[in-house]
C-alpha positions as CSV (number, residue, x, y, z in Angstrom):
1,V,112.6,-246.8,10.2
2,S,110.1,-246.1,13.2
3,V,109.0,-243.2,14.3
4,A,110.9,-243.8,17.6
5,A,114.5,-244.3,15.4
6,M,113.5,-240.9,13.4
7,L,113.2,-239.4,16.8
8,A,116.2,-240.5,18.0
9,A,118.3,-238.9,15.0
10,C,116.5,-236.2,15.2
11,G,117.8,-235.2,18.9
12,G,114.0,-236.0,20.2
13,G,113.0,-238.6,22.8
14,F,111.0,-242.3,22.8
15,D,108.8,-241.6,25.6
16,G,108.5,-245.5,26.0
17,E,110.5,-248.9,26.0
18,T,113.2,-250.4,23.7
19,D,114.4,-254.0,23.1
20,L,116.8,-254.6,20.6
21,S,118.3,-257.9,21.6
22,G,116.8,-259.6,18.6
23,A,115.6,-262.0,21.2
24,R,112.3,-264.4,19.9
25,G,109.2,-262.4,20.8
26,S,110.6,-259.0,21.6
27,L,109.0,-256.2,21.3
28,M,111.7,-253.4,19.3
29,Y,109.5,-249.9,20.7
30,N,107.0,-250.1,23.1
31,P,103.8,-248.6,22.8
32,P,104.2,-249.4,19.1
33,Q,103.6,-246.3,16.2
34,R,100.3,-245.7,15.8
35,V,100.0,-245.5,12.5
36,T,96.1,-244.2,12.1
37,A,92.9,-244.7,13.9
38,L,89.4,-245.1,12.4
39,S,85.5,-244.4,14.0
40,A,83.2,-247.2,12.7
41,T,81.3,-244.6,10.3
42,E,84.8,-243.8,9.1
43,F,85.9,-247.6,8.3
44,R,82.3,-248.4,7.1
45,D,83.0,-245.1,4.5
46,R,86.5,-246.7,3.2
47,L,84.6,-250.1,2.7
48,A,82.2,-248.2,0.9
49,A,84.5,-246.7,-1.5
50,T,85.8,-250.4,-2.8
51,A,84.6,-253.1,-4.7
52,S,85.9,-255.7,-2.5
53,G,85.2,-253.9,0.3
54,Q,81.2,-253.4,-0.4
55,S,81.0,-257.6,-0.7
56,M,82.3,-257.9,3.0
57,L,79.8,-255.2,4.3
58,A,77.0,-257.1,2.4
59,V,78.3,-259.8,4.2
60,A,79.3,-258.9,7.8
61,G,77.3,-255.6,7.9
62,A,78.0,-252.2,9.1
63,P,80.8,-252.3,11.3
64,R,80.3,-251.7,15.5
65,C,83.7,-250.1,16.2
66,G,86.0,-248.3,15.4
67,V,90.0,-249.5,15.2
68,S,93.5,-248.3,15.9
69,V,96.4,-249.5,13.9
70,H,99.8,-249.7,15.6
71,Y,103.5,-251.0,14.0
72,I,104.8,-253.5,15.2
73,E,108.6,-254.7,15.0
74,Y,109.8,-257.6,16.8
75,G,112.2,-260.2,16.9
76,T,112.2,-263.6,15.5
77,V,114.3,-265.9,13.3
78,G,114.5,-267.0,9.5
79,G,114.7,-270.4,7.8
80,A,118.2,-271.3,9.3
81,S,117.0,-270.3,12.9
82,E,119.0,-267.2,12.1
83,T,117.8,-264.1,14.3
84,T,116.4,-261.4,12.5
85,N,113.5,-258.9,12.7
86,A,109.7,-258.8,11.2
87,S,106.6,-256.4,11.2
88,G,103.3,-256.3,11.2
89,A,100.0,-255.1,12.4
90,L,98.2,-254.5,15.6
91,M,94.9,-253.8,15.5
92,V,92.7,-252.5,18.6
93,P,89.5,-252.0,18.7
94,T,87.9,-248.6,20.0
95,G,84.5,-247.1,20.1
96,D,81.4,-246.9,23.0
97,A,79.7,-250.0,22.4
98,A,80.3,-253.0,25.2
99,A,82.0,-255.1,22.2
100,C,84.4,-252.6,21.2
101,G,85.7,-252.5,24.9
102,G,87.3,-254.1,27.9
103,P,88.9,-258.2,27.2
104,R,88.9,-258.9,23.6
105,P,89.4,-262.1,21.9
106,V,92.9,-262.4,20.1
107,V,92.6,-262.8,16.1
108,L,95.8,-264.5,15.0
109,Y,95.9,-263.5,11.2
110,G,98.2,-264.6,8.4
111,H,98.2,-262.9,4.9
112,G,98.2,-264.8,1.7
113,T,100.9,-264.5,-0.6
114,T,102.4,-260.9,-1.8
115,T,105.7,-260.5,-4.2
116,D,105.8,-257.0,-3.1
117,R,109.3,-256.5,-0.6
118,A,107.9,-253.6,0.7
119,Y,104.2,-255.2,1.7
120,N,103.1,-253.6,4.9
121,I,99.9,-255.0,6.4
122,A,99.8,-251.6,8.7
123,D,99.6,-249.5,6.2
124,F,96.5,-248.2,5.9
125,T,96.3,-245.4,2.7
126,D,95.9,-248.7,1.2
127,A,92.5,-249.1,1.0
128,A,92.4,-253.1,0.3
129,R,94.5,-253.4,3.8
130,P,92.1,-255.6,6.1
131,G,91.0,-254.1,9.2
132,A,89.4,-255.3,12.7
133,S,86.0,-254.1,13.9
134,E,84.3,-256.5,15.2
135,G,85.6,-256.1,18.6
136,L,88.3,-258.1,18.0
137,L,92.1,-257.5,18.7
138,V,94.3,-258.4,15.6
139,V,97.6,-259.6,15.3
140,A,98.8,-259.4,11.7
141,P,102.7,-260.2,10.8
142,N,104.6,-259.3,7.6
143,Y,106.3,-262.5,7.7
144,A,110.4,-262.5,7.7
145,G,112.1,-260.6,4.9
146,Y,109.0,-258.4,4.4
147,D,108.4,-254.3,4.7
148,A,111.7,-253.3,7.5
149,S,112.9,-257.0,8.0
150,R,116.8,-257.7,7.3
151,L,116.2,-260.9,6.3
152,A,117.2,-261.2,2.5
153,Y,114.2,-263.7,1.7
154,H,111.4,-264.9,2.8
155,P,111.1,-268.4,4.1
156,Y,107.7,-269.5,1.8
157,L,105.3,-272.0,2.9
158,N,108.3,-273.4,5.6
159,A,106.1,-274.5,8.4
160,D,108.6,-274.4,10.6
161,Q,110.0,-270.8,10.7
162,Q,106.6,-269.0,9.8
163,S,104.8,-270.9,12.4
164,K,107.8,-270.0,15.0
165,E,107.1,-266.6,13.5
166,M,103.6,-265.5,14.3
167,L,104.1,-267.1,17.7
168,D,107.0,-264.3,17.9
169,A,104.3,-261.6,17.2
170,L,101.9,-262.7,19.0
171,T,104.1,-262.5,22.2
172,A,105.6,-258.9,21.4
173,A,102.2,-257.6,20.7
174,R,100.8,-259.3,24.0
175,K,103.4,-257.0,25.2
176,A,102.2,-253.6,23.4
177,L,98.4,-254.0,24.3
178,P,98.2,-252.4,27.6
179,R,99.9,-249.6,26.3
180,V,97.5,-249.6,23.0
181,G,94.2,-249.9,25.3
182,G,93.8,-253.3,24.5
183,Q,93.1,-256.0,26.7
184,D,93.6,-259.5,26.1
185,G,90.4,-261.7,27.3
186,G,92.0,-265.1,26.6
187,K,90.5,-266.4,23.6
188,L,92.7,-266.8,21.1
189,L,91.5,-267.5,17.0
190,V,93.8,-268.4,14.6
191,T,93.1,-268.1,10.8
192,G,94.9,-267.1,7.1
193,Y,94.2,-267.8,3.4
194,S,96.0,-269.2,0.6
195,Q,99.7,-269.1,1.8
196,G,98.2,-267.6,5.0
197,G,95.5,-270.9,5.5
198,H,99.2,-272.7,4.9
199,V,100.6,-270.8,7.9
200,A,97.5,-271.0,9.9
201,M,97.2,-274.2,10.2
202,A,100.8,-274.6,10.8
203,T,100.6,-272.0,13.7
204,H,97.5,-274.1,15.3
205,R,100.0,-277.1,15.5
206,A,103.2,-275.0,16.9
207,L,100.4,-273.9,19.3
208,Q,99.2,-277.2,20.2
209,A,102.7,-278.8,20.4
210,A,103.6,-276.3,23.4
211,G,100.2,-276.7,25.2
212,Q,98.8,-273.6,24.1
213,P,95.1,-273.3,23.7
214,V,93.3,-271.9,20.7
215,T,90.0,-271.0,21.1
216,A,89.4,-272.1,17.2
217,S,91.3,-271.5,14.4
218,A,90.1,-271.6,10.5
219,P,92.8,-271.4,7.8
220,M,91.7,-271.2,4.6
221,S,92.3,-272.4,1.2
222,G,95.8,-273.0,1.8
223,P,98.5,-275.5,-0.1
224,Y,98.4,-277.9,3.7
225,A,100.2,-280.9,2.3
226,L,103.8,-280.5,1.0
227,A,106.0,-283.3,0.6
């Protein structure tokens, strides 16, 4: 349950906009809840504390930017086109470096397979969660059926549903950007790994079909050719 809902239940207020219509791409709470904020130094130290983080530092170098992580909830559809909701993370770079502010490219990211129903990519109490520190805006859905989603199942490797949901998450996240200090620079990058590779390729195809330009895409290690 979002902070806004908890405040309402306790008699408090939510100083923002709500859209509980469930329409595709609707952003339920705007501005979305900020989960955490890390400076570039704090982010580097967190990465250095894990083996996977150390590997990332060795490849990408020390973070140039901090990151502000927001929890988004949005309207989408299930595998049978039924109305449902889903959640995810919106990551916004912070810091004084030129690469950390102003209009920035948007990365739409599909995560790999998980069997954890409560999976929430915006949960930064788990040091294994990915983050953005190179000056990119990141939209990372949890997928329908995970976390706070009402859907009783996850449409696994359903290219039609998952591509629609990725576009819905992107639409909702763009509505939040002006309220969380982000500015869309007009470049869209699509990527994902494993199941996320399948999702990324399906999303790129859907974007092309909709006439929406994709600056670059990198679907990685996905099961693409399913019959």
